[in-house]
N, C-alpha and C positions, 0 to 999 in steps of 0.2 A: 270615944270618937264615933260619931254617927255618919253613915254613908247614905247617900241618896241612891235611888234605883238605878240611874244611868251608870254610876260608878260600880255598883254591885254587878250589874249586867256585864259591863266591860271586863271585870275581873273574872267572872264565871266563864265568859267566852274565851278568855286567854287560857284558862285551865282546860276547857274543852278542846281548844286547838292543839294543845300538847298531847292529849290522849288520842285525838283523831289522827294526828300525824304519826304517832306511834303505831296505831292500828293499821294505817295504810302502808307502813313500812314492811309489813309481812303479808299484806293482801295481794291477790292476783285476780285478774279478770276471769270470769267463769268461761268454761269451754264454749267455743263458738261465738263469743262476744265480738271479736274482730270481724269474722266472716259475716255475721249478721249485720253489723254496722256498715260494712262495705256494701253488702247487698242493698240495704235501705238507701244509702247515699247514691248508689248507682241508679236506683229507681227514681231519684229526685225527691225523696221524702225529706221534709224538714225535720230536724231532730233537736229536741231540747232536753236539758238535764235539770231536774229540780231535786235538790237535796237538802236535808236538814243539817248536813255537815257545813262547817265554815268554809270560807273561800280558800284559806291557806291549805287545808287538807285536801279539798276537792281539786284545786288546781295542781297541787303536788301530785296527786294520784293520776290525774288526767295527763299531765306532762310525763310522768314516769312511764306510763304505758302507751304513750303516743296516741291518746284518744281525743285530745282537744280538737283536732281537725274535723271530727265528725259532727260536732254540735254547733248549731246556729245560734243557740242561746244557752246560757248556764245561769241558773238561779240558785244561790246558796242561802243559808240562814242569815247571812250578812246583808242580803238584798231585800229582805222582807221584814215586816213588823211581827208577823205571826207565822210560825212554821207548821208543817203538817202535824196533825190532821186538818188544820185549817187550809183552805184552798188558795191562799195568797200567792204562793210560789207558782202554782200552775197557772193562775190567772195572769200573773206577770209575764210568764213565758208565752202564753197565748197572745197577749197584747204586743209583745216584741215581734213575734212571728207573724202577727196579723192573720191568724187562723181562727175560724169560728169553732167553738167547743164541739159542735156536732161532727166535725171532721177530724177529731183527735182521738188517739188511743194512748192512754197513759199506761206505762209498764212499770210495775214496782214489785218489791218483794216483802212488803210489810202491810199489815192491816191499816196502818196510818195512811199509806198510799191509796188504798181503796176508799177510805173515808174522804180524803182530800179530793180525789178524782170525782167522786160522786157529788160533793159539794160544789165543785167547779163545773159540773155538768158535762164531763167527758167520760167516755167509756174507759174501762180499766181492765188490764190483763195482769193477773198476779203470777209472779214467777216462783215456782217451787225451788227450794234449795238455798234460799236467801235467809233473811232474818227470822221469818216465822214458818212453822211447818204447814203443810198443805191443809190439815184439818182446821187450823186456826184461820187461814186465809179463806177457805171455803165457807166458814161461818159468816163472813162478811159479804158473801155473794158477789164476787167480781163477775163481769160479763164473760171473762175468759180466765182459765186456770191452767 
């Protein structure tokens, strides 16, 4: 039996959803996440979330930790054709927020975030303590580390 690409993709994403939901069941926001988001919202900063995770896992985690209210736009892998390191998710968020790239700081914890931000034409701050160690992030030359 031969499967076409859309069916293979759908099945793989179902498997990814299972693993992502499992991973988020034990995860916790990093220290100062809530206070930082509160401060940014109080300053009137528009916030977007761009993730390579699927919408099931992303919305589960955001709901579980009461973080949904902070974001003006959420872009998951389900919302774009190409995920990071391609800039599609960031560009979609910029379009929804109606903000020019030169006025945006993308914050991420992966070298994929740095590459995607650079391709989208936005500045990037890489956060230490996430997916990749500082040395790896530094090698991709984010504007801020």
